[in-house]
C-alpha positions in Angstrom: 27.5 -1.4 17.9 25.5 0.4 20.4 25.9 3.3 23.0 24.7 3.3 26.7 20.9 4.1 26.8 19.9 7.1 29.1 18.4 6.0 32.4 15.2 8.1 32.0 14.4 6.0 28.9 14.5 2.7 30.7 10.8 2.4 31.4 10.0 2.6 27.7 12.4 -0.3 26.9 10.5 -2.4 29.7 8.8 -5.6 28.7 5.1 -5.2 28.0 4.4 -7.9 30.7 5.3 -5.1 33.2 1.9 -3.4 32.3 -1.1 -4.2 34.5 -3.3 -7.0 33.1 -0.7 -8.3 30.6 0.1 -12.0 31.1 2.5 -14.3 29.0 -0.3 -15.2 26.6 -1.4 -11.6 25.8 2.2 -10.5 25.7 3.1 -13.1 23.0 0.3 -11.9 20.8 0.9 -8.4 21.3 4.7 -9.0 20.5 3.8 -10.8 17.4 1.5 -7.9 16.1 3.4 -4.9 17.5 6.5 -5.6 19.4 7.3 -6.7 23.0 8.5 -3.5 24.6 6.4 -0.4 25.9 8.0 1.6 23.3 7.1 -0.7 20.4 3.4 -0.3 21.3 3.8 3.5 21.4 5.7 3.7 18.0 3.0 1.6 16.3 0.7 3.8 14.3 -3.0 3.1 14.3 -4.2 1.5 11.0 -7.6 3.2 11.2 -10.2 4.4 13.7 -13.8 3.9 14.8 -15.9 6.9 15.5 -17.9 6.2 18.5 -19.0 9.8 19.0 -22.0 9.2 16.8 -25.2 9.1 18.8 -28.0 8.8 16.4 -30.7 7.4 18.7 -32.3 4.0 17.7 -34.9 5.5 15.4 -32.1 7.2 13.3 -29.5 4.5 13.4 -28.3 3.4 10.0 -27.7 -0.4 9.6 -24.1 -1.2 8.8 -22.7 1.7 10.8 -21.1 2.1 14.3 -23.3 4.0 16.8 -23.3 4.7 20.4 -26.7 4.5 22.3 -27.9 5.4 25.7 -30.6 2.7 26.4 -32.8 1.3 29.0 -32.8 -2.5 29.5 -36.2 -4.2 28.7 -36.8 -8.0 28.5 -34.4 -10.9 28.3 -35.2 -13.9 26.0 -33.0 -16.8 27.0 -33.1 -19.8 24.4 -33.9 -23.2 25.4 -31.0 -24.5 23.1 -27.5 -22.8 23.6 -26.9 -22.9 19.9 -29.7 -20.3 19.4 -29.1 -16.5 20.1 -29.7 -14.8 23.4 -31.9 -11.6 22.8 -32.3 -8.7 25.0 -34.6 -5.9 24.1 -33.4 -2.2 24.9 -35.1 0.9 24.0 -34.8 4.7 24.1 -37.3 7.5 23.9 -37.2 7.1 20.0 -37.5 3.3 19.6 -36.3 -0.2 20.4 -33.6 -2.8 19.2 -32.4 -6.1 20.1 -29.0 -7.0 21.4 -27.9 -10.5 20.3 -25.3 -12.8 22.0 -24.3 -16.3 20.9 -23.4 -19.1 23.3 -24.3 -16.7 26.2 -25.5 -17.8 29.8 -28.4 -16.1 31.5 -26.6 -15.2 34.7 -23.8 -13.5 32.8 -26.2 -11.6 30.6 -28.6 -10.6 33.6 -25.5 -9.2 35.4 -24.3 -7.3 32.3 -27.7 -6.0 31.4 -30.0 -5.8 34.6 -33.6 -5.2 33.7 -34.8 -1.6 34.1 -31.2 -0.1 34.1 -29.6 2.3 31.7 -26.7 1.1 29.6 -24.4 2.8 27.2 -23.7 0.5 24.4 -21.6 0.9 21.3 -21.1 -1.3 18.3 -22.2 -1.9 14.6 -26.0 -2.0 14.1 -27.6 -4.2 11.4 -31.3 -4.8 10.2 -32.9 -8.2 10.5 -36.5 -8.9 9.5 -37.0 -5.1 9.6 -35.9 -5.2 13.3 -32.7 -3.1 14.3 -30.3 -5.2 16.2 -26.5 -5.2 17.4 -24.7 -8.4 17.8 -22.0 -8.6 20.6 -21.6 -4.8 21.2 -18.0 -3.5 21.4 -18.8 -1.7 24.7 -21.5 -2.1 27.3 -21.0 0.4 30.1 -22.8 1.8 33.2 -23.6 5.3 32.1 -21.6 6.8 35.1 -18.4 5.2 33.5 -19.0 6.8 30.2 -15.5 8.5 30.2 -13.9 5.1 29.7 -15.5 4.9 26.3 -12.9 6.1 23.6 -15.1 8.4 21.4 -12.4 7.9 18.5 -11.1 4.5 18.9 -7.8 3.8 17.2 -7.4 0.5 15.4 -4.1 -1.4 15.7 -2.4 -4.4 13.7 -3.7 -7.6 15.1 -2.8 -11.4 15.0 -4.9 -14.3 15.5 -6.3 -14.4 19.1 -5.7 -10.6 19.7 -8.8 -8.4 19.8 -8.9 -4.6 19.1 -10.2 -4.1 22.7 -7.0 -5.6 24.4 -4.7 -4.0 21.8 -6.2 -0.5 22.6 -6.4 -1.1 26.3 -2.6 -2.2 26.3 -1.5 0.8 24.2 -3.3 3.1 26.5 -1.5 1.6 29.4 1.9 2.1 27.6 0.9 5.7 27.2 0.4 6.1 30.9 4.0 5.0 31.3 5.2 7.3 28.8 3.5 10.3 30.4 5.7 9.6 33.6 8.9 9.9 31.5 10.9 13.0 32.3 13.7 15.0 30.7 12.7 14.5 27.2 13.8 17.8 25.4 12.8 19.1 22.0 15.1 17.6 19.3 13.7 19.6 16.4 14.5 23.1 15.5 12.3 25.4 17.5 11.5 27.8 14.6 10.7 24.9 12.3 8.2 23.4 14.8 6.6 26.8 15.1 6.4 27.3 11.3 4.8 23.8 10.9 2.3 24.6 13.7 3.3 21.2 15.4 3.0 20.2 19.1 5.9 18.5 21.0 6.8 14.8 20.6 5.0 13.6 23.7 1.8 15.7 23.1 1.7 14.3 19.5 2.2 10.8 20.4 -0.7 11.0 23.1 -2.8 12.7 20.5 -2.2 9.9 18.0 -3.2 7.2 20.4 -6.1 9.2 22.0 -7.3 11.2 19.0 -9.9 13.9 19.3 -11.1 13.4 15.6 -10.7 10.4 13.3 -8.7 12.5 10.8 -6.0 12.9 13.5 -4.4 9.6 12.5 -4.3 10.2 8.8 -0.9 10.6 7.2 -1.5 14.3 6.4 -2.6 15.4 9.8 -0.2 17.7 11.8 0.0 15.1 14.5 1.1 12.3 12.1 3.4 14.7 10.2 5.1 15.6 13.3 5.7 12.0 14.2 6.7 11.1 10.7 9.4 13.9 10.7 10.8 12.6 14.0 11.1 9.2 12.6 12.7 10.5 9.3 15.0 12.9 11.2 16.1 10.0 13.4 17.1 7.8 10.7 18.8 10.7 8.7 20.5 11.8 11.9 22.1 8.4 12.2 23.1 8.3 8.6 24.6 12.0 8.9 26.7 10.7 11.8 27.9 7.7 9.8 28.6 10.0 7.0 30.6 12.4 9.3 32.4 9.5 10.9 33.3 8.0 7.6 34.6 11.4 6.3 36.6 11.8 9.5 37.9 8.2 9.7 41.4 7.8 8.7 41.8 5.8 5.7 45.0 5.0 3.7 46.4 7.2 1.0 46.9 5.3 -2.2 49.2 7.5 -4.3 51.1 6.2 -7.2 51.6 6.7 -11.0 48.9 4.3 -11.9 50.8 2.1 -14.3 48.4 -0.8 -13.8 45.5 1.5 -14.8 47.3 2.4 -18.0 47.9 -1.2 -18.7 44.1 -1.9 -18.4 43.3 1.1 -20.5 45.6 0.2 -23.3 44.5 -3.4 -23.5 40.8 -2.6 -23.3 38.8 -3.5 -26.5 37.0 -0.1 -26.2 37.6 3.6 -25.1 35.9 4.4 -21.8 33.1 6.8 -22.0 33.4 10.3 -20.6 31.0 9.3 -17.6 33.3 6.2 -17.0 36.4 8.4 -16.9 34.8 11.0 -14.7 33.6 8.4 -12.3 37.1 6.8 -11.9 38.8 10.1 -11.4 36.5 10.8 -8.6 37.1 7.3 -7.1 40.9 7.7 -7.6 40.7 11.1 -5.7 38.9 9.3 -2.9 41.4 6.7 -2.7 44.3 9.2 -2.7 42.8 11.1 0.2 43.8 10.4 3.8 40.0 9.5 4.5 38.1 6.5 3.7 36.2 6.3 0.4 32.4 5.6 0.8 31.0 6.0 -2.7 27.8 4.9 -4.6 28.4 4.1 -8.4 25.1 4.2 -10.1 25.3 2.9 -13.7 22.4 2.6 -16.0 21.8 -0.6 -17.8 24.9 -1.4 -20.0 26.7 1.7 -18.7 29.9 -0.2 -17.8 30.1 -0.3 -14.0 32.3 -3.4 -14.2 35.0 -1.6 -16.1 35.1 1.3 -13.5 35.5 -1.4 -10.8 38.4 -3.0 -12.8 40.2 0.4 -12.9 39.6 0.9 -9.2 40.9 -2.7 -8.4 43.9 -2.0 -10.6 44.7 1.2 -8.8 44.3 -0.5 -5.4 46.6 -3.4 -6.5 49.4 -1.0 -7.6 49.3 0.3 -3.9 49.9 -3.4 -2.9 46.4 -3.9 -1.5 43.7 -6.5 -2.2 40.2 -5.8 -3.7 37.0 -7.9 -2.6 34.0 -7.6 -4.9 30.6 -9.0 -3.4 27.9 -10.0 -5.8 24.4 -11.1 -4.7 24.5 -14.5 -6.6 27.0 -17.1 -7.3 26.3 -16.9 -11.0 26.9 -13.1 -11.0 30.2 -13.6 -9.0 31.6 -16.1 -11.3 30.6 -13.9 -14.3 32.3 -10.9 -12.8 35.4 -13.0 -12.2 35.6 -13.9 -15.8 35.1 -10.4 -16.9 37.5 -8.7 -14.5 40.2 -11.5 -15.2 40.1 -10.5 -18.9 40.3 -6.7 -18.0 43.0 -7.1 -15.4 45.2 -9.8 -17.0 47.2 -7.1 -19.0 48.3 -5.7 -15.7 49.4 -9.1 -14.5 46.7 -9.3 -11.8 45.2 -12.5 -10.2 41.3 -12.8 -10.1 39.6 -15.5 -8.3 35.9 -16.3 -7.6 35.2 -17.8 -4.1 31.6 -19.1 -3.8 29.8 -21.7 -1.7 30.5 -24.3 -4.4 34.2 -24.2 -3.5 34.8 -26.8 -0.8 37.6 -28.9 0.7 41.0 -28.7 -0.6 40.1 -26.3 -3.4 38.6 -23.8 -0.7 41.6 -24.2 1.4 43.9 -23.4 -1.6 41.8 -20.3 -2.3 41.9 -19.1 1.3 45.6 -19.7 1.5 46.1 -17.7 -1.7 44.0 -14.8 -0.3 45.9 -14.8 3.1 49.3 -14.9 1.4 48.4 -12.2 -1.0 48.6 -14.2 -4.3 45.2 -13.2 -5.1 44.8 -9.5 -6.0 41.1 -9.6 -6.7 38.5 -11.9 -5.0 35.0 -12.1 -6.3 32.2 -13.9 -4.2 28.9 -13.7 -2.5 28.4 -12.3 1.2 30.3 -15.3 2.3 33.5 -13.4 1.5 33.0 -11.3 4.8 32.6 -14.2 7.2 35.1 -14.5 9.9 36.8 -17.6 8.4 38.0 -15.4 5.4 41.3 -13.8 6.0 43.0 -11.2 3.7 46.6 -10.4 3.5 45.7 -6.7 3.1 42.2 -5.8 2.1 42.2 -2.3 0.7 39.1 -1.9 -1.3 35.7 -3.4 -0.8 33.2 -3.3 -3.9 29.6 -4.3 -3.3 27.5 -5.0 -6.4 23.7 -5.0 -6.6 23.2 -5.8 -3.0 19.8 -3.9 -2.3 19.5 -5.6 1.1 22.7 -4.1 2.5 22.0 -1.3 4.8 24.0 1.3 6.4 24.8 -0.9 9.3 25.9 -3.8 7.1 28.3 -1.5 5.4 29.8 -0.3 8.7 30.3 -4.0 9.5 32.1 -4.6 6.3 34.4 -1.7 6.8 35.8 -3.6 9.9 37.3 -6.3 7.6 40.9 -5.3 6.6 42.7 -2.1 7.5 40.2 0.7 6.9 39.4 -0.4 3.5 37.7 1.9 1.0 34.0 1.2 0.1 32.6 1.3 -3.4 28.8 0.3 -3.7 27.6 -0.3 -7.4 24.0 -0.6 -8.5 22.6 -0.9 -12.0 19.2 -0.1 -10.8 18.7 3.7 -11.1 17.6 4.9 -7.8 14.9 7.5 -7.2 16.2 10.3 -5.2 14.0 9.5 -2.2 15.3 5.9 -2.0 18.9 7.3 -2.4 18.4 9.6 0.5 16.8 6.8 2.8 19.2 3.9 1.9 22.4 5.4 0.6 22.6 8.8 2.4 25.9 7.9 3.9 27.6 7.6 0.5 28.9 10.1 -2.0 27.2 9.4 -5.4 28.3 9.4 -9.0 26.3 8.5 -11.9 27.3 6.6 -15.2 24.8 8.3 -17.5 26.3 7.4 -21.0 26.3 4.2 -22.8 29.5 2.9 -24.5 30.0 4.2 -28.2 28.3 2.1 -31.0 25.3 0.9 -28.9 22.0 1.5 -30.8 18.8 2.5 -29.1 16.7 -0.4 -28.3 13.4 -0.4 -30.4 10.5 -1.0 -27.8 7.1 -2.2 -28.9 3.8 -2.8 -27.2 1.6 -5.7 -28.3 -1.4 -7.5 -27.1 -1.1 -11.2 -26.1 -3.6 -12.0 -28.9 -0.7 -11.5 -31.3 1.4 -14.1 -29.6 1.6 -16.3 -32.8 2.8 -13.3 -34.9 5.6 -13.0 -32.2 6.6 -16.7 -32.3 6.8 -16.5 -36.1 9.1 -13.3 -36.0 11.3 -15.0 -33.3 11.7 -17.9 -35.9 13.0 -15.5 -38.5 15.5 -13.9 -35.9 16.8 -17.4 -35.0 17.3 -18.3 -38.6 19.3 -15.1 -39.0 21.5 -16.3 -36.1 20.3 -13.9 -33.5 19.4 -14.9 -30.0 16.3 -14.3 -28.0 15.3 -13.9 -24.3 11.6 -14.9 -23.5 10.5 -13.7 -19.9 7.6 -15.1 -18.1 6.2 -14.1 -14.6 5.8 -17.6 -13.1 7.9 -20.7 -13.0 5.0 -23.2 -13.4 1.5 -23.1 -14.0 -0.9 -21.8 -11.4 -4.7 -22.3 -11.3 -4.9 -19.2 -9.1 -3.3 -16.8 -11.5 -3.9 -16.8 -15.1 -0.2 -16.2 -16.3 1.7 -18.2 -18.7 4.4 -20.1 -16.9 8.0 -20.3 -18.0 7.7 -24.1 -18.1 4.5 -24.1 -20.3 6.0 -21.5 -22.6 9.3 -23.4 -22.9 7.4 -26.7 -23.8 5.4 -24.8 -26.5 8.6 -23.2 -28.1 10.6 -26.4 -27.8 7.9 -28.2 -29.9 8.6 -25.5 -32.6 12.3 -25.0 -32.4 13.4 -28.2 -30.7 16.6 -28.3 -28.6 17.5 -24.6 -29.5 15.3 -23.5 -26.6 16.7 -23.4 -23.0 14.9 -22.7 -19.5 16.2 -20.6 -16.6 14.4 -20.0 -13.5 15.1 -19.3 -9.8 14.3 -22.9 -8.3 17.3 -24.3 -10.2 20.5 -24.7 -8.1 23.4 -22.3 -8.8 25.4 -25.0 -11.0 22.4 -25.4 -13.4 21.8 -21.8 -13.8 25.4 -21.0 -14.5 25.6 -23.9 -17.0 22.5 -22.8 -18.9 23.7 -19.1 -18.9 27.0 -20.2 -20.3 25.4 -22.4 -23.0 23.2 -19.4 -24.0 26.1 -17.1 -24.2 28.1 -19.7 -26.2 25.2 -19.8 -28.6 24.0 -23.4 -27.9 20.6 -22.2 -27.2 19.0 -19.6 -29.6 16.0 -19.0 -27.3 16.3 -18.7 -23.4 12.9 -18.9 -21.7 13.3 -17.4 -18.2 11.8 -15.8 -15.2 13.1 -12.5 -13.9 16.1 -14.4 -12.6 17.8 -12.9 -15.7 17.2 -9.4 -14.6 20.7 -8.8 -13.2 24.0 -10.2 -14.5 23.4 -12.4 -17.5 25.4 -11.0 -20.3 25.0 -12.4 -23.9 26.0 -9.8 -26.5 24.5 -11.7 -29.4 20.9 -11.6 -28.0 19.1 -8.9 -29.8 15.4 -9.5 -28.9 13.7 -9.8 -25.4 10.0 -10.7 -25.3 8.4 -9.9 -21.9 5.0 -11.5 -21.2 2.4 -9.9 -19.1 4.6 -6.7 -19.1 1.7 -5.0 -17.4 2.5 -6.9 -14.2 6.0 -5.6 -13.9 7.2 -2.3 -12.5 8.9 0.2 -14.6 12.4 -0.3 -13.0 12.2 -4.0 -13.6 11.1 -3.7 -17.2 13.9 -1.4 -17.6 16.5 -3.9 -16.0 15.1 -6.7 -18.2 15.2 -4.7 -21.4 18.9 -4.0 -20.5 19.7 -7.6 -21.2 19.8 -6.8 -25.0 21.4 -3.9 -26.8 24.8 -5.0 -25.5 26.4 -4.8 -28.9 26.5 -2.7 -32.1 23.4 -4.7 -33.5 20.1 -3.4 -33.5 18.0 -4.8 -30.6 14.2 -5.0 -29.9 12.1 -5.3 -26.8 8.6 -6.6 -27.2 6.2 -5.9 -24.3 3.2 -8.3 -24.4 0.2 -7.4 -22.3 -3.2 -8.8 -21.5 -5.8 -6.2 -21.8 -7.8 -4.5 -20.6 -4.8 -2.2 -19.3 -5.3 0.0 -16.1 -4.5 3.7 -16.4 -1.2 3.3 -14.6 -0.4 -0.1 -16.5 -0.9 1.8 -19.8 1.3 4.8 -18.6 4.1 2.4 -17.5 4.3 0.8 -20.9 4.1 4.0 -22.7 7.1 5.3 -20.7 9.1 2.4 -21.6 8.3 2.8 -25.3 9.4 6.5 -25.2 12.5 6.5 -22.9 15.6 4.5 -22.2 16.7 6.9 -19.5 16.9 4.7 -16.4 17.1 7.5 -13.9 13.9 9.3 -15.4 12.3 5.8 -15.5 13.0 5.3 -11.8 11.5 8.4 -10.7 8.4 7.7 -12.9 8.1 4.2 -11.2 8.1 5.9 -7.9 5.4 8.3 -9.0 3.2 5.7 -10.4 3.6 2.8 -8.0 4.6 4.4 -4.7 7.2 3.4 -2.4 5.4 0.3 -0.8 5.2 -1.3 -4.3 8.5 -0.2 -5.8 10.4 -3.5 -6.5 8.9 -4.9 -3.3 9.8 -2.8 -0.3 12.1 -5.4 1.0 14.1 -5.9 -2.1 14.5 -2.3 -2.8 16.3 -1.7 0.5 13.7 0.7 1.9 13.7 1.0 5.5 10.7 0.2 7.6 8.7 3.1 8.9 6.2 3.3 11.5 4.8 6.7 11.0 6.4 8.1 7.8 4.9 7.3 4.3 7.5 8.2 1.8 4.9 8.9 -0.9 3.1 11.5 1.3 6.0 12.7 3.3 8.7 13.2 0.6 9.1 17.0 1.3 9.5 16.1 5.0 12.4 13.7 4.0 14.2 16.3 2.0 14.0 18.8 5.1 15.0 16.0 7.4 18.3 15.2 5.4 19.3 18.9 5.3 18.4 19.4 9.0 20.3 16.4 10.2 23.5 17.2 8.2 23.4 20.9 9.5 23.0 19.6 13.2 25.9 17.2 12.8 28.0 19.7 11.0 27.4 22.3 13.8 27.3 19.8 16.7 29.2 16.7 15.6 29.2 15.2 19.2 25.6 16.2 20.0 26.6 18.2 23.1 24.2 21.2 22.8 20.9 21.1 24.3 19.2 20.2 21.1 22.0 17.6 20.5 21.3 15.9 23.8 17.7 15.7 23.2 18.4 14.2 19.7 20.4 11.5 21.4 17.2 10.4 23.1 15.4 10.3 19.7 18.1 8.1 18.3 17.5 5.6 21.1 13.7 5.8 20.8 13.9 4.9 17.1 16.7 2.5 17.6 19.2 4.5 15.5 21.8 4.7 18.3 24.5 2.9 16.3 25.1 6.5 14.9 26.0 7.6 18.6 28.5 4.9 19.1 30.5 6.5 16.1 30.9 9.9 17.7 34.2 10.7 19.2 32.7 11.7 22.6 30.6 8.4 22.5 
């Protein structure tokens, strides 16, 4: 899904080999480090800078620091053995130092440093045997070419074989191309730019790659904040266009009495919470409207998202359409299918799981049932949305726990069936910043109540030295008929990291409790995982030693204790998810967080927050504050977009403004036809968010 790129931007999308001096080998290295097009180089932020404006003179040079010196070339000392260093003595009016080269040839050195001439050299100095020296200077210039020495030299991401000199030179060549581009208007609100005291985009990009001061490249500098806002605004504008397109897109009005929903409610073994009822009413309103639903259902651990999904599926089925629920793993898909079957059976609805395990005739039968409409609700992994899957009439798509599904993927899913409604569910409470960056196209509703009868989970923090006491107390719980999760960070022992492995702990506990102890980790295949999960749920195992593979989806109501080893190594959100594996019945449950001291300040703060609160939404915000966006769940896993200039920890306030700014522009100019709107189209192309343009009526 893309739109036609404006011609005046063509030079920026050209291959970097069109730049002078960039051959195939250099291009390959640059592509690996920064990207293969001219704009990729321009939109790569420097990682740091070297200050070459420091001119201390030889006598005042500080070893270990970069300095620039105007020197006169003295004598050359060529070694008799090429494995020895080549030495050149240089001096100024304050003292002298040696320039050192390894594996150098005399003719080459004499050409670079003609005796008696002046040279401008720049590099890191060092002291050896009380003699100041510089090994392989970064720059050696004729003083008449001093202008070609960057006084503040930006540093760029590198790969093996690529030097900073080549990277910097190529970025500056790309900048020369950029300076020839015409017709780039101002896509930001004029008064906002003045209020922030920002320069234009082109001036800011030039200043970033040719900084006057080293601080110019810092995240908090006006130059970097301007570019960060451009990037955030581009992504939010694309999301706002998707949001507008979804709201405008004609869906199907599902309006009926809701008898199937009543059948499900009457047969349910519990009364829905107020939050569940409110969430379903909003979903029902969405499904009754003539526009397509695009909603995010956030449910804290144990808040009952699956029940809300069952009500939505029942409502869809009464309208004669099918529901597809996509889960991230086979084990969770099959578990959802079992749960939904039990909930929807009173309404006479058919639920089937389809995963990669179903092959041959069994798979053909499932596909036929789906195509003929005999299957009302199908549950599976992302394979559900492959081209080979055909629905009779898909009316509702539910995505569960799929952090890696971005806005573009949701658009692709929406093309399955006849304008199906979309419900995205997550049991990971999402910090507001992440919600805006990853789910800004969706209307959100929260399940912030737990089902009646659930008792608060007692959370305790213990040092690993008390491991024997914990093992003894586990034994008492097992004898009383309760079940225990025991979570370890690694699968098997590692000499590099001193963490207890799941396999090692499983061996130890098996020696004490025999075959009552099971083991579950991510390296097992889907069938093994499912078998062990089912055996634990059925009570065949009393203790389940596991890695974080149990974080989502394993549901054993009889499990009342979870032990988490090296809890200081986990993020708050992950600890909260793991703790949510217990406390799923009316029994009192406990969470034991075992740590290895000494604890860092943030490590201690994380564990204290876990002890004090079970509010997943508060915990998610605290996790963001303590760990930052880069470390939150692992940036990839959490669904955070990649940013070149923006830093979500430092530019959070800019993101909030960008969201409002983008939505306002789309509301006032939905087809981006105004002067600012046309400029904003260029912005979308530059940051490759042009999928938003393709959704506009005017194209």
